[in-house]
Each structure stands twice: as structure tokens, then as C-alpha cells.
C-alpha positions, 0 to 999 in steps of 0.5 A: 847226539846232535844231528851234525855229529851223525856221520850218516855217510860213514855209517852207510859206507860201513853197511855197504861194505859189510853187505857186499863182502857178505853176499858171496858167503850168504849165496853159498850158505843158502845153496848148500843148506837147501842142497844138503837138506835134500841130499842134492849132489853139489860136487860139481856146483862150485863154479855155479855157486861162485858165479852166482855169488859174484853176480849177487855181489855186483847186484847188491853193490849196485842196488845198495849203493844207489839206495844208500847214496840217496838222501834219507827222505828219498829212500824208497827201499831198504837194505833188506829188500835189496837182499830179498831181490838178490835171493834170485841168485841162490834160487837159480843155482838150486833150480839148476841143481834140481833141488825141490821146493820146500815147505813154506808157510803162506806168508812166505809164499806170498812175500817171496813168490819166486823163491820156492826154496825159502832162501830169502832172508827174513832179517839182515842177520840171515845175511851175516852178523856184520851186516846186521850190526851195520844195518842197526847202526844205519837204521838208528842214524837214519831215524835220528836224522829223520826225527831231527829234520821233522822237529826242525820243520816244526813237526812232531 
């Protein structure tokens, strides 16, 4: 496929849509999974979870939009890092519900020191299948464009 044939903007928009759409459900799943494993009462937590999901959705929309709208050579972050930063929203709810920190391996504690509950996604698949698929497409398109640009500049 020629560089001109790659619709990176369309691919980025598909990733953005999938990510923003999946965010509230990811927040809810994250909270309910940890709370369920700890038998934490979530009976009155619906409003907290919905609010956190809405705030996370706005956060992901803004941060991921900014990232994906930048030229690929200026991107200093990744879609996954946006979700890693957004883990603070389910973490806040779990704190409010009185959940207890979970056992985590050293690398998880080091990588996500502000997430005592282990809700930080390791991959985009942890957020949702559609996000993972869109992320793979975006990553492949970005890599192809990056390589073609370097070739055009005479680099290997």
C-alpha cells in the first residue's frame, strides 16, 4: 500500500471513537471487578461509577484527541498511556467505596504507583476489543507512514 493510500486521519478517528465509547464501560467493569472480589457493597455506587465513567470519557476524549490530531512525528505518547492516566477515575471510586489495595507484583507497583487496585490497563484489549482492533490498525498505519517518511529522507 502506498503512503498516499493510508487514511491515517480516518483510522485515528475510528480509534478515537472506539476509545471514547468504551471508556465508561471500562471504568464500570474495573470498579465492579475489584469491588466484587472484595465483597465491597456497590449498592449505592451507581451514581459514583456513572460520574467517574463520564469524567473519564471526557478525559480520554480530550487527551486522545490531542494525541491523535498531532502529526505522527510529534506524538510523544500512546493511546494506552492515555488510559493508564485515566485509571485514576476508577481508582477514586474504589477509594470512596472503601476497597482495599490488592496484591500486585513489583513492576505493576512501579509502573502504576497511584493504582493500588490494579485497574490500570496493560493493553488496549483491557479497555475493549473494539479499542484493541482500532489501536492495531492505527499502530500499523502509523508505522507504515513513519517508515515511508524515513525512506523518503534517505534513511533506513
